[in-house]
C-alpha positions as CSV (number, residue, x, y, z in Angstrom):
1,X,-99.4,360.4,73.8
2,X,-101.6,357.5,75.0
3,X,-105.1,356.8,73.7
4,X,-107.5,354.5,75.6
5,X,-108.8,351.5,73.6
6,X,-111.9,349.5,74.7
7,X,-111.1,346.2,76.4
8,X,-113.3,344.2,74.0
9,X,-112.6,344.8,70.3
10,X,-114.6,343.6,67.3
11,X,-113.9,340.1,66.0
12,X,-111.1,339.8,63.4
13,X,-112.0,339.8,59.7
14,X,-113.5,336.9,57.8
15,X,-112.5,333.3,58.3
16,X,-110.7,333.4,55.0
17,X,-108.5,336.2,56.1
18,X,-107.8,334.4,59.4
19,X,-106.6,331.4,57.5
20,X,-103.9,333.5,55.9
21,X,-101.6,333.7,58.9
22,X,-104.1,335.8,60.8
23,X,-104.7,335.7,64.5
24,X,-106.2,332.4,65.4
25,X,-107.7,330.7,68.4
26,X,-110.4,333.2,69.1
27,X,-112.5,330.8,71.2
28,X,-111.6,332.2,74.5
29,X,-114.0,333.8,76.9
30,X,-113.6,337.5,77.5
31,X,-111.2,338.5,80.3
32,X,-112.7,339.4,83.7
33,X,-113.7,342.9,84.2
34,X,-110.9,345.2,85.3
35,X,-110.2,348.9,85.6
36,X,-107.1,348.4,83.5
37,X,-107.5,348.9,79.8
38,X,-105.5,348.4,76.6
39,X,-103.8,351.6,75.7
40,X,-102.2,352.8,72.4
41,X,-98.8,354.5,72.6
42,X,-98.1,356.8,69.7
43,X,-94.6,358.0,70.5
44,X,-92.6,355.1,71.9
45,X,-89.3,355.7,70.2
46,X,-87.4,354.8,67.1
47,X,-89.8,353.1,64.7
48,X,-88.3,352.1,61.4
49,X,-91.0,349.4,60.9
50,X,-93.7,352.1,61.1
51,X,-95.5,349.9,63.7
52,X,-98.3,350.6,66.1
53,X,-98.0,349.8,69.8
54,X,-100.6,348.9,72.4
55,X,-99.8,348.0,75.9
56,X,-101.8,346.4,78.8
57,X,-100.6,347.2,82.3
58,X,-102.5,345.4,85.1
59,X,-103.6,347.5,88.1
60,X,-101.9,345.1,90.5
61,X,-98.3,344.5,89.6
62,X,-94.8,344.5,91.3
63,X,-92.6,347.6,91.2
64,X,-90.6,345.9,88.4
65,X,-93.0,343.7,86.4
66,X,-92.0,341.2,83.8
67,X,-92.7,342.3,80.2
68,X,-94.2,340.0,77.6
69,X,-94.3,340.9,73.9
70,X,-97.3,339.2,72.3
71,X,-97.6,339.3,68.5
72,X,-100.4,338.6,66.1
73,X,-100.4,336.8,62.7
74,X,-100.6,338.3,59.3
75,X,-103.9,340.1,58.7
76,X,-104.3,340.7,62.4
77,X,-103.4,343.5,64.8
78,X,-102.4,344.1,68.4
79,X,-105.9,344.8,69.8
80,X,-107.2,341.7,68.0
81,X,-104.5,339.5,69.6
82,X,-105.3,341.1,73.0
83,X,-109.0,340.2,72.7
84,X,-108.4,336.8,71.0
85,X,-105.8,335.4,73.4
86,X,-105.4,334.8,77.1
87,X,-102.3,336.8,77.8
88,X,-104.2,339.9,79.1
89,X,-106.3,337.9,81.6
90,X,-103.1,336.1,82.8
91,X,-101.4,339.5,83.2
92,X,-104.2,340.5,85.6
93,X,-103.6,337.3,87.5
94,X,-99.8,337.3,87.6
95,X,-98.9,341.0,87.4
96,X,-96.9,341.3,84.2
97,X,-97.1,343.9,81.4
98,X,-98.0,342.9,77.9
99,X,-97.0,344.7,74.7
100,X,-99.1,344.1,71.6
101,X,-97.3,345.4,68.5
102,X,-99.2,345.8,65.2
103,X,-97.2,345.1,62.1
104,X,-97.9,347.2,59.0
105,X,-95.7,345.4,56.4
106,X,-97.7,343.9,53.6
107,X,-95.8,341.0,51.9
108,X,-98.9,340.1,50.0
109,X,-101.1,339.4,53.0
110,X,-101.2,342.6,55.1
111,X,-99.9,343.4,58.6
112,X,-97.1,340.8,58.6
113,X,-94.0,341.0,60.8
114,X,-90.9,341.5,58.7
115,X,-88.8,338.4,59.0
116,X,-87.5,338.4,55.4
117,X,-85.6,341.6,54.8
118,X,-81.9,341.9,55.2
119,X,-82.5,344.5,57.9
120,X,-84.6,342.1,60.0
121,X,-81.9,339.5,60.1
122,X,-79.1,341.3,61.8
123,X,-79.0,342.9,65.3
124,X,-80.1,346.6,65.2
125,X,-80.4,346.3,61.4
126,X,-83.7,348.2,61.3
127,X,-87.3,347.3,60.4
128,X,-89.7,345.6,62.8
129,X,-87.2,344.1,65.3
130,X,-85.8,347.6,66.1
131,X,-89.4,349.0,66.5
132,X,-90.3,346.2,68.9
133,X,-87.1,346.9,70.9
134,X,-88.2,350.5,71.2
135,X,-91.5,349.3,72.7
136,X,-89.7,347.2,75.2
137,X,-87.5,350.1,76.2
138,X,-90.7,352.3,76.6
139,X,-92.2,349.7,78.9
140,X,-89.1,349.6,81.0
141,X,-88.9,353.4,81.2
142,X,-92.6,354.1,81.8
143,X,-93.6,351.1,84.0
144,X,-90.3,349.9,85.5
145,X,-90.3,346.8,83.4
146,X,-87.7,344.3,84.7
147,X,-84.8,344.0,82.1
148,X,-84.1,340.5,83.5
149,X,-87.6,339.3,82.7
150,X,-88.5,340.1,79.1
151,X,-90.2,337.5,77.0
152,X,-91.7,337.1,73.5
153,X,-94.6,335.1,72.1
154,X,-96.7,335.1,69.0
155,X,-98.9,333.2,66.6
156,X,-97.9,332.4,62.9
157,X,-96.2,335.6,61.7
158,X,-95.9,336.6,65.3
159,X,-94.4,333.1,66.0
160,X,-91.9,333.8,63.3
161,X,-91.0,337.1,64.8
162,X,-90.7,335.5,68.3
163,X,-87.9,333.3,67.0
164,X,-86.3,336.3,65.2
165,X,-86.2,338.4,68.4
166,X,-84.6,335.5,70.3
167,X,-81.9,335.3,67.6
168,X,-81.2,339.0,67.3
169,X,-81.5,340.0,71.0
170,X,-80.5,337.0,73.1
171,X,-79.3,339.4,75.8
172,X,-82.8,340.9,76.1
173,X,-85.3,338.0,75.8
174,X,-84.9,335.4,78.5
175,X,-87.4,333.0,76.8
176,X,-89.9,332.8,74.0
177,X,-93.0,330.8,73.0
178,X,-93.6,330.5,69.2
179,X,-96.9,329.2,67.9
180,X,-96.9,328.0,64.3
181,X,-93.7,329.8,63.4
182,X,-90.6,329.0,61.3
183,X,-86.9,328.9,62.2
184,X,-85.0,332.2,62.2
185,X,-83.7,333.1,58.7
186,X,-86.0,330.6,57.0
187,X,-87.2,333.2,54.4
188,X,-84.6,334.3,51.8
189,X,-86.3,337.7,51.1
190,X,-89.7,339.4,50.6
191,X,-90.4,337.4,47.4
192,X,-90.0,334.2,49.3
193,X,-92.4,335.1,52.2
194,X,-95.9,334.4,50.8
195,X,-96.8,330.8,51.7
196,X,-98.1,330.2,48.2
197,X,-94.6,330.2,46.6
198,X,-92.2,330.1,49.5
199,X,-89.3,327.8,49.6
200,X,-89.4,328.0,53.4
201,X,-93.0,327.1,53.8
202,X,-93.0,324.6,51.0
203,X,-90.5,322.6,52.8
204,X,-87.4,323.2,50.7
205,X,-85.3,324.6,53.5
206,X,-84.2,321.3,55.1
207,X,-81.0,322.5,56.7
208,X,-78.8,320.7,59.2
209,X,-78.9,321.6,62.9
210,X,-75.5,323.2,62.5
211,X,-76.6,325.4,59.6
212,X,-79.7,326.5,61.4
213,X,-77.7,327.2,64.6
214,X,-75.1,329.1,62.5
215,X,-77.9,331.4,61.2
216,X,-78.7,332.4,64.7
217,X,-75.1,332.9,65.8
218,X,-74.5,335.1,62.7
219,X,-77.3,337.4,63.6
220,X,-75.3,338.7,66.5
221,X,-71.6,337.9,65.7
222,X,-69.3,337.5,68.7
223,X,-72.1,337.1,71.3
224,X,-71.1,334.5,73.9
225,X,-73.6,335.1,76.6
226,X,-76.7,333.3,77.8
227,X,-79.3,332.2,75.2
228,X,-83.1,332.3,75.6
229,X,-85.1,329.2,76.6
230,X,-87.4,328.3,73.7
231,X,-90.9,326.8,73.6
232,X,-92.4,325.7,70.2
233,X,-95.9,324.8,69.2
234,X,-97.4,323.4,66.0
235,X,-100.5,321.6,64.8
236,X,-100.0,318.3,63.0
237,X,-102.6,319.2,60.4
238,X,-101.5,322.8,59.7
239,X,-102.0,323.3,56.0
240,X,-100.5,326.8,55.9
241,X,-97.2,326.5,57.8
242,X,-96.3,322.8,57.5
243,X,-95.9,320.7,60.6
244,X,-92.4,319.7,59.5
245,X,-91.1,323.1,60.2
246,X,-91.5,322.4,63.9
247,X,-88.6,319.9,63.6
248,X,-86.5,322.5,61.8
249,X,-87.0,324.9,64.6
250,X,-86.2,322.2,67.2
251,X,-83.0,321.5,65.3
252,X,-82.1,325.2,65.3
253,X,-82.6,325.9,69.0
254,X,-81.2,322.7,70.4
255,X,-78.0,323.4,68.3
256,X,-77.8,327.0,69.6
257,X,-78.2,325.7,73.2
258,X,-75.6,323.0,72.7
259,X,-78.1,320.2,73.3
260,X,-78.5,316.7,71.8
261,X,-81.1,316.2,69.1
262,X,-82.6,313.4,71.3
263,X,-85.2,314.6,73.8
264,X,-84.5,314.0,77.5
265,X,-88.2,313.5,78.1
266,X,-91.4,313.0,76.2
267,X,-95.0,313.2,77.6
268,X,-98.6,314.2,77.0
269,X,-99.5,317.1,79.4
270,X,-103.0,317.2,78.0
271,X,-105.0,315.1,75.5
272,X,-103.5,315.6,72.0
273,X,-100.5,317.6,73.3
274,X,-97.4,315.6,72.6
275,X,-94.4,317.3,74.2
276,X,-90.6,316.7,73.8
277,X,-88.3,318.4,76.3
278,X,-84.6,318.9,75.8
279,X,-82.7,319.5,79.1
280,X,-79.2,320.4,79.9
281,X,-76.9,318.5,82.3
282,X,-78.5,320.2,85.3
283,X,-81.9,319.0,84.2
284,X,-83.2,322.5,83.2
285,X,-85.4,322.4,80.1
286,X,-83.9,324.7,77.5
287,X,-86.1,323.7,74.6
288,X,-89.5,322.1,74.5
289,X,-91.7,321.3,71.5
290,X,-95.5,320.6,71.4
291,X,-97.1,318.7,68.6
292,X,-100.8,319.3,68.8
293,X,-102.5,316.3,67.2
294,X,-105.2,317.1,64.7
295,X,-104.8,320.9,65.0
296,X,-104.6,323.1,61.9
297,X,-103.5,326.7,61.7
298,X,-105.4,327.6,64.8
299,X,-103.0,328.1,67.7
300,X,-102.9,329.2,70.5
301,X,-106.0,327.6,71.9
302,X,-107.3,327.4,75.4
303,X,-104.6,326.7,78.0
304,X,-101.6,327.3,75.7
305,X,-100.9,330.8,76.9
306,X,-100.9,329.6,80.5
307,X,-98.4,326.9,79.4
308,X,-96.3,329.6,77.8
309,X,-96.1,331.8,80.9
310,X,-95.5,328.7,83.0
311,X,-92.4,328.1,80.8
312,X,-91.4,331.7,81.3
313,X,-91.6,331.3,85.0
314,X,-94.2,334.0,85.5
315,X,-96.5,331.8,87.6
316,X,-93.8,331.2,90.2
317,X,-91.9,333.5,92.5
318,X,-88.5,332.4,91.2
319,X,-87.7,333.1,87.6
320,X,-86.2,330.2,85.7
321,X,-82.5,330.2,84.8
322,X,-81.4,331.5,81.5
323,X,-79.6,329.3,79.0
324,X,-75.8,329.4,79.6
325,X,-73.6,329.4,76.6
326,X,-72.5,325.9,75.5
327,X,-69.5,324.6,77.5
328,X,-66.2,325.6,76.0
329,X,-63.8,322.8,75.3
330,X,-60.1,323.0,74.5
331,X,-58.8,323.0,71.0
332,X,-55.6,324.2,69.2
333,X,-54.8,325.1,65.7
334,X,-51.7,325.2,63.6
335,X,-51.1,327.3,60.4
336,X,-48.8,326.6,57.4
337,X,-48.3,327.9,53.9
338,X,-48.3,325.0,51.4
339,X,-47.7,326.9,48.2
340,X,-47.1,330.5,47.1
341,X,-46.8,332.6,44.0
342,X,-46.5,336.3,43.1
343,X,-49.5,338.0,44.7
344,X,-51.0,335.0,46.4
345,X,-50.6,331.8,48.4
346,X,-52.2,328.6,49.6
347,X,-52.4,327.6,53.2
348,X,-54.0,325.1,55.5
349,X,-54.9,325.0,59.2
350,X,-55.1,321.9,61.4
351,X,-57.6,321.9,64.3
352,X,-57.0,319.5,67.1
353,X,-59.3,318.7,70.0
354,X,-57.8,318.7,73.5
355,X,-58.4,316.1,76.2
356,X,-62.2,316.2,75.8
357,X,-64.3,315.6,72.7
358,X,-65.7,318.7,71.0
359,X,-68.9,319.3,69.0
360,X,-67.8,322.4,67.0
361,X,-64.9,324.7,66.5
362,X,-64.0,328.2,65.4
363,X,-60.5,329.6,64.5
364,X,-59.7,333.2,64.1
365,X,-56.5,335.1,63.1
366,X,-55.5,338.5,61.9
367,X,-53.1,339.2,59.0
368,X,-50.5,341.9,59.6
369,X,-50.2,343.1,56.0
370,X,-53.8,343.1,54.8
371,X,-53.8,339.6,53.1
372,X,-57.3,338.5,52.0
373,X,-58.8,335.0,51.9
374,X,-60.5,334.4,48.5
375,X,-61.5,330.7,48.7
376,X,-61.7,327.9,51.3
377,X,-62.6,324.2,51.6
378,X,-63.5,322.1,54.6
379,X,-64.5,325.2,56.5
380,X,-66.7,328.3,56.3
381,X,-64.6,331.4,56.2
382,X,-65.6,335.1,56.7
383,X,-63.4,338.2,56.8
384,X,-63.7,341.5,58.5
385,X,-60.8,343.7,57.4
386,X,-57.7,341.6,58.0
387,X,-59.3,339.3,60.5
388,X,-60.4,335.9,59.3
389,X,-62.9,333.6,61.1
390,X,-63.2,329.9,60.1
391,X,-65.9,327.6,61.4
392,X,-66.4,323.9,60.9
393,X,-68.8,322.6,58.2
394,X,-71.4,320.0,59.0
395,X,-69.1,316.9,58.7
396,X,-66.0,318.0,60.6
397,X,-67.1,319.9,63.7
398,X,-67.3,316.8,65.9
399,X,-63.8,315.6,67.0
400,X,-62.9,313.1,69.6
401,X,-60.3,313.7,72.2
402,X,-57.0,314.4,70.5
403,X,-58.5,314.1,67.0
404,X,-57.7,316.5,64.2
405,X,-59.2,317.9,61.0
406,X,-57.6,320.2,58.4
407,X,-59.1,322.9,56.2
408,X,-57.4,324.8,53.3
409,X,-57.7,328.2,51.7
410,X,-56.4,330.5,49.0
411,X,-55.4,334.1,49.8
412,X,-54.1,337.2,48.1
413,X,-51.0,339.1,49.2
414,X,-47.7,338.1,50.7
415,X,-47.3,334.7,52.4
416,X,-45.5,336.2,55.3
417,X,-44.9,334.6,58.7
418,X,-47.8,332.6,60.3
419,X,-50.3,334.7,62.2
420,X,-51.4,333.9,65.8
421,X,-54.4,331.6,65.8
422,X,-57.2,331.5,68.4
423,X,-59.2,328.2,68.6
424,X,-62.5,327.9,70.5
425,X,-64.8,324.9,70.7
426,X,-68.0,323.7,72.3
427,X,-68.2,320.4,74.0
């Protein structure tokens, strides 16, 4: 069932409420008059997050329009973000559909998108990300939404969920624009979420690019396809979500895209907008970060939504390319047992780069008789049944041509013949 909602909604709560991650940037002029209206959908599919869904479908649109998910901050709601941001007006102009989810999770502030629970950190784990995926599927069924042009954006809590959706569903979202967000998997749990006592927001989550990138890769284990392009925005005077978290997000997404930490270009598109762009070898920008000089917790402001949909490619007739997986380089691995005893053994694996230098490596093998690894050093190991996966740690992922590194482990069971190893690497 769909229920019409007036195009103009009342202003969001008090200024104090808005400062607590609520929808910000409410200085826009109302959208031009249109026959289209914001509509609430009450039965859109699986909804483990108990969310509400509103959708804006412009009257003039292609047969298979792009779909943009636009998300509010804590204390806000979907209709509020619709009236307080420019995405609806831009949808009229460029013919894309906009989904406005409303979060109902509390986490001490009210109406916050869940980016802290265990369910929210794994693909199809449940909670808000699964509810939002149901909304996207609804838009595709009901309005012919183009599955090759799905995008995410949001402010504060919505910016956090933007980064979560790109981590969990890289095969669905082609790009995202996060305003005042935090890196994926920054919050340990619900107790860590409120900014007043959060390790994430208080700046105690200074991870390496590799660690941030691994958090994204672990959200969808085994995924090797294209990754979304990422746009990041933050005010230098933000006193709620510290500006330093912009850099942590840059480190996360450049690592995921296999890019250098050094920007390929810096510029000032508008006064006070300092932009860093990170492009691949073809010159395509995969990550870009905006530092808004003097801005507090008050984004997006005028013109920023347009910059976001420009980045998505929705203002041109040709959609931008998706991010390819990092180039795969050659590596090899050898296995040996160095010690054994009744019920257990010690082993080591040597990883060697091929004819080209590599940036990271992963080795997998499967034991034939159910042996289990119990401890490791110089690598991060995980097990699934009898299959073991080892990935480099921060200091031994980068290897020059022909260079080697060795990691060791302890395991239970019989030290039978060496298993077959598979080594993959990124250049």
